[in-house]
N, C-alpha and C positions, 0 to 999 in steps of 0.2 A: 805531059807535064803542064802544070798550070801556068797562067799568064804571069803570077807571081815568080814562079821560079824560073821562067822563062828569063824575066827582066833581070834576076839575080846573076843568073850565068852570063846574059850580057854584059852586068855594069862589072862583073869580075874579069871577063875577056880585055873590055875597053880600059880598065884600070893597069891590066898588066900592061897592053900595049903601049898603055901612056909611059907607064916606066920605062918598057924598053926604048921609045922613042926619046924619051927625056934624056938618054945617058949621053953625057959628053955636050948638052945644050941646053943653054938656060932658060929659063921659065917663061920668058918672053920671045923664045923663038916660034915662027908662025906655024910650024908643023906640032910643036907642044900645045900650042892654044888651041888648033883646030881638033887636037885629042883631047884637051880638058872639057873643049866646046861639048864636044861629042857624047863625053862620059856626063857632063850635066844635064843635055836634055834626057838620056834614060834615067839618071838621079832624079830628075823632077817628076817623070812618069811613075817613077817606082814610088815615092812618095807621097805622089796624089793617089795611088791607089792605096796603099795603107790609110792614109786620111779616111778615104770613101768607105773603106771596111770599117774602121774604127766607128765611122756615123752612123754605119748601117747595124751595129753589134747595141 
C-alpha cells in the first residue's frame, strides 16, 4: 500500500472516530477538539503530499 493510500485509510479511521466521539457532546468538548486536531494533522500531511506530487508533474 502506498503512503497516500495509507493516509487516506488513516483519514477515514480518524473521521469515523471523531464522529463517534462527537455523539452527545458539543464541538468544543475537549475530547472532540483533540480528535479534530489529530485528524487535521493527517489531513495537512495528505494535502502536502498532493501539492508535492502536483509540483513534480
